[in-house]
N, C-alpha and C positions, 0 to 999 in steps of 0.2 A: 264311784264304787269306793268302798272304805278298805276293805279287804284288799284291792288290787296295789291301794299305795303301800301295804301292811308288807307285800312279798315282793317290793318294787328294789331290791337291793342285793346286796351278793351276799352268797351263801357257802362259807368257808369254815369247815371244820366244826359243824354243829350251831355256828354263830350267823347272825343276821348282822350285815354291815355296810356300811357306807364305803363305796372306791375310794381310792386314794389319787385317782389319774386328776386332770387338771381341765376337764370338759364332761359335759352330761351327754348321753343319751336321751332325748325326749319321746316319750311315746304318746303318738295321736291318733286318736278315734278317726280312721279312716272314712268314715261316713259324713260325721259333721266339723272332724278338724279340732274337736274339744282334746285338750292335753290332758290324758290320762294322770301321765305322771312323770319325773324327769329319774334317773340311775346314773351317780356318777359315776363312770368308768374305771373298772381294776385295771392296776397296770401290771407289767409284766412281774412284779415281787410278789403281788396277790396272787397270779398264776400257779407262780412256785408253791406259796404256801400250800395253794387248794391241792395240787400234786403231791407234795409232801405228806399233809394229811390224807390224802389217799392210799398213798402209799404204805404209813402206818396203820392207818384202819383195816387193811385189805388183810393182813396178817392173821389178827386175830377172827374177821369175817369168815376167811376160809376155814379155820378151826372148828368154828361153833359146830358147822355141819347141816344137812342138808335140810333137816326138819325145823331147825329155827328160822333158816333163810325163808324157807315156804312161807311159816306162819307171817312174816312181814309184809311177803307179797300178797299174801290172803287178805291181810289187814288194810293193805293199798287199795287193793280192789272191791273191798266190802267200802270205803271209804269215798272213793269215786262214784259208787253207786249212792251213796248216802247225799253228796254234794253235785250231783249232777246237775241241778238246776242252777244253781252260782256258778259253777263252773262254763256253762255254756252262756251264762249271760256275761262271763268275763269273755270269752271266746268272740262274743258279736261285738263288743265293745272295741277291744284289742283288734281284730281280724276286719271287721265289717261283715263278717260271712251270717247268713240267713242262719233262722231259728232251726229249721231242719237240718243243715250242713250242721251247727254247733253239736245238736243232740248226736247226729251221727258219729262226729269225731268221740264223743265223751264216751258211748256205748264202745265204741271201736276200741279207744284205750284200757276199758275195762276188760275187753275180752282177751287183749294182750296179756294184762299182767295177771290173769287167771291162766293163761297160757304157760307165762315165765311161772308161776308158782308149782306148776306140775312139773316143770323142768327140773325144779331145783332137787328131787328127789330120783330121778332117772338114772340108770345106770351111767356110771363114768368109769367102769376099767371093764377090760375083759382080758379072756386067755388066748393066746395063738399058738397052733402048733410050732416045732420046731423040728429040723434036719438032724438035730445031733441026738442022741440017745438020754433021755433021762433029763432034759433041758426044758424048763418051762417059761414061755415067754407070756408075762405081764404087758397090755399095754395099759397107760393110765389116763383119764382127761384134766389136767389140771388148768386153773383158770389163769389166763394171760396174767392178770397181777392188776393194772389199770389202766383202764379206757376213757380215749379222750373222744369226746361227742361233740360232732357242732351241728348244730340242727337248722331247720329251716321254717319259713316264715309260713307256708302254706298250711300246714295241719301240725303246728308246733308242739301241743299237746301230746298226739298221736305218736308224732313222730320220734319225739323224746321218753315216751314211755316205751315205745315197741324197742328202743336201743337199751335205754338204762336198764328195763324189768329184768331183761333174760341174763345182761352182763352181773347186775347183783344177784339174782337167783342163781347162777352158775359160780360165785365165791368171786368177783371181781367188785373193785372200787370204781366210782365214775367221777369224771369233772365234765361240767357240760357246759359249752359256749352257747348261748341259746342267740338266734339272729335279732338284729336289733329292731326290725320291726313288730316282734314277739317277746320280748325279755320276761313278761310276767308268764304270757299262756306256754311258752318253752322253757321258762328255767326257774323263775320264782315258784308257780303253781307247783309243779311237780317235786320240788324239795318239799313245799310245806305237806303233800299228801304223804311222802315216804316219812317226813320227819314225825307226824302224827302217825304212823304205821308203828311207828317201835323203829325205825333205822339209825341203827348207833351213829354217834358222830364222825363226820370225816370221812363214810362210806359214799356218799354222793355231796358234789359241792356246785356250786353254778357262780361263774366267772361272767359278767355281763361287759363286754369291752370289745375293741375293734382292732383291726390288725393295723390301722393310723395309730394305736396305742402301745401294742405289744408285738410289733411285727410278725413273725413266725414261730413266737415263742411256746405258744400254744400246741403247737406239732413237735416243735424241735427240742423241746423240754423231756430230757432223760428220763423219766418216770414212765410215761404211756408206754404200752407195747402195742398200741393198736388205736388206729385214731378212725372214727365212723362219721363220714360227714354227707350230709343230704345237702342239695344246692344244684347249683348250676355246673356244667361241663367245661365251663371256662375255669370256674373257682377250682373245681376238681382235679385239672390236670397240675395246677400249682401244688395242691394238696400232696397228690402223689409223687410228684417228684421230689417235693423236701421230705415228704416220710420215707419214700425207697432210698435217696441217699444215707437214711441213717436205719434200714433195714427193719422199718416197721412195718405191721400189717397195716392195710387199708380196706374199707368197707366202704366205697362209694355208690350210692343211690344218686346219679346226675340227671340231666336233663331227658327229655322224649319227643318224638316227632309223632307220635303213634294214630293209627289209622284203623278206622273203624269200614269193614266192608261189606256191601248188601250184594250176594249174588240174585240173578235171575229168581230162584225159588223162594227168597225170604218171604217171611210175614212182613209187608212193608209197616204195617201201623206199629206192631214190635221193634222193628229198627229203628221206626222214627224216634221212637220213643227212648230207646236206648244212646241213639245219638245226639239227643238234646241233651241225655244227662252226662254221655260221656264228654261232651263238648264245653257244657256250660256250668258245672257242677263248680262251684266256687269262684262263678265268674271266670270259667277255664283257667286258674291259678293252680293248675294241678300237674305233675310230671306225666302221667298217664293220660293225661286229656287226650282225645281225639281230635287233634290238628287238622287231619285230613279224612274227608270221609268220601269212600269209594262207591261208586253206583254202577252196576251192570248198565249198560247203554240202553239194553231192552224196557228195562223197569226207571231210566232215569226221569224220564218227565213226571210219572207219577210218584216216585218218591220225592223230587225235589218238591212236589207242588205241597205236598204232606208236612214235608221240614219245613220249609219257609213258614209255612201258616203256624203250625207249633213255636218255631222259634220268634215269631212276630208277635205271638201272645204272653210270651214272656213277660211278668211284671218287673219292673228297675225301681228302686228306689230304696227307702228305709229298711234294712236288712233288720229291724223289730218288727216291721209289718207282716202279719202271717203270710200275707199273699204276695209278698215279695221273694221273687225267684234268682233276679241278679242284684247282688249289691256292689258296694264299690271295690275298685280295684284298691291293692295298698299303698299307693302312693301316688300323689301329682306326678311324678317324674314316670310312672309307671303308664301311668292314664295317656300323658302326652308322645310317650312311647308307641303305645299302641295306636294311639290315631295317625301319628306318621308313618305308622305302618302300613295302614289302610290305604291314608292317603297315595302314597305312594305304589301302590299294588295298581288302585284304578288308574292311575297316570300311566303306569305301564300296561294296562289293556284289560283287567280283570274287571267283572262286572259284580258291580253290587246288587244280589236278589235281596239283601235285606239291608239297610245301612241304618245302623245305629248313631246317636248323636253321643256326643261326651259333653259331660255338665259337672265339672269338678271332676273329681274321682269316678263317677259313675260313667261307666262307659258301655253303652246299651251292645247288644249285640249285633253283631255283622254276621252276614252270609256269603261268601265269593265265590264266583265262578268264571270259569274262562279264562284261567291262569294261562299265561304262554309256558310251554316246557321250559324247563330249564330256572324256571322265577326262583330266585332267592327264597321267596318265601314258601316254597314247598321243602326245604331243606332245613327248616331252622324252625324251634321251638317257639309256638307263640304262646305268650303267658298272660292268657286274655281270654274276652268272649269273642272270638273271630272263628270262625268255619269255613274250611276250604270245601268245595265239593268239586270232585274230578269223577269222570265218566272214566270207564274201561271196556275190553270187548274180549270176556273170556275170562277165566280163572287164571292161565298164564300171564296174561296183561295184567291182572289186579296182583298176581305175586310180584312181578317185575316191579310195579310201581310201588307198592309196600316195601320193598327191599330197598330201593333206591332212596337211602336216606343215611345220614353218619349215624342216623341212631336206633334202637335197639330195644326198646322198653317195655310196651305193652300193646297190646291191640286187640279186633275182634273181629268176627266173621259171622254173617247170620245167612241162614240157608235154612232150608226144609228138612235135610238132611243129615243128623248131627256128624255122622262120620265121615260125609264129605267135607264138614267145616273142620274134624281133627285131621286131614288128610292136607288140606291146606293151611291149616296153622303149623302142621309139622315142616312146611316149605319155608317158613317166616323166619328170616334170622332175626331173633330175640328173647327176652327171658319171659315173656309170659305172653300168652295169647288164649283169649274167650272165645267159645261157640256159643251165638245168639245170648252174649250178654253183654254187657260194659265193659269199656276199656278199663275204666276205673275200678280196681278191685284189689282188696287185699283181705287177707285170711291168718289168724295168728298159726296155725300150723303147717302153711304153705311156705314153700322158699320164695322170696320176694327179691327182683332185681332186674338187671338190663344187662344187655351184650353191645359192644362199639362202644360208641361214647353215652353209651347211657350209664357205663359204669363199670365196676368190678365188684366182686362179692354177692354175698346174699343173707339177708335177715329172716326171721319167723322159723318157729319150729325147731328142725335139726339143724338147718342151716344157721341160727343164732349158735347152736353148740359147738358149730366148726369156728364160727365167727370169734366167738370170747374164750374158747381153752385153745390148750397145746395138749400136743401128743407126748408120752413119757414112755420108753420102753424100758422096762426092768427084767432081767431075765435071771433066773434062779436055776443053779445048777446041782441035780439031785445025784448026788454019787462024785466020781472025780473022772475028769476029763483028762484024753490022753494025750498030750500035747506033742507037736511034731519036733521039738527040738525044746 
């Protein structure tokens, strides 16, 4: 793919550059092992150059006004639509995502760009009353300045766009550090879209590098005021600790251990379809994926039969094949770890109702039941195509099981009574919960984020305004104040 190699560079201050580090990141196709490109890593000096360029460019960008910013975002959305096919091709090659999954990511990114375009011209100031006579309180929302974005590999184009787009729309500049497994989809591709959309040089920079080369300099650099990180809670804790010591704001979208709950009155066929999608979308490499599928004991047998039949029918293989539903996981290391996880669970007493094979990076779906209470597998995020089936006895028991997790990202409940589902959802300690839907959902206008070890802060819609602006109070005294001394 020729244009992939064109984008396999650092992008700093409007220039496509080769990094000055001493080693290369090799980008492989996870399905067939083909080398897609190599990128020489950026050094700490190049990270500094990117942040300094962003700092300079941001001052003018804030001053140009919201309509100019909106125009760039609208252009970017249009370009994503026009280039949807080639973007999807890149996602399939670089990530091993299936064609439908790639098409979903492109459509979603375009919608987030449209939402950001609208954010550019929404009100950015307000008037508040005062206890003092003749005093006017003005509260302005101002851009934070420069935002550092550390992106993930699983939906790299979407995750980067949904952070970069509102930050730019609100008058900020951005430096992106994409994941090593998705340096083009999460980095160079986004830079090219905005470059062609007319974004002035310096406002969006991409540094492809690793902490082995730059240490914590991406976070510690004095220029960025906000660090947005998407990834594991283990790394997120480190990001949070470093940023907090420097009084930087963080937006942390971290791991999950989501549950999909099937109550006794649920439409079982619909619940099965939702559960299969929620667990196995992109091979389960989604933080919102339904690790745990909880089923009321009264319908456990019937649901399990239908669910295991549906999972067994999922075709694994070449993600370019239109019939494929399960492509490769991102790396051999991940495939080996998942296989060991399943083997260990079975040795500890779990039953494999469906036992998939591992062939290279292809990890076929597995369904486990009968996990002993207290199993470590119930407490962790499983970033792969492994589903855990758990029975429960009534709603209170289901709530207890769902909440018995260090994570609180997403979830879903299926019931014939939507309001019963809402009551159930309100009892769950988490940031997002869906009635009669999938656990994997995102919406440009609705706050996205988790509780507990699933992160802090929110993105999307008005939450993005909170994330990427700061409030400034300016009071105006009309007339003369009488001072007490």
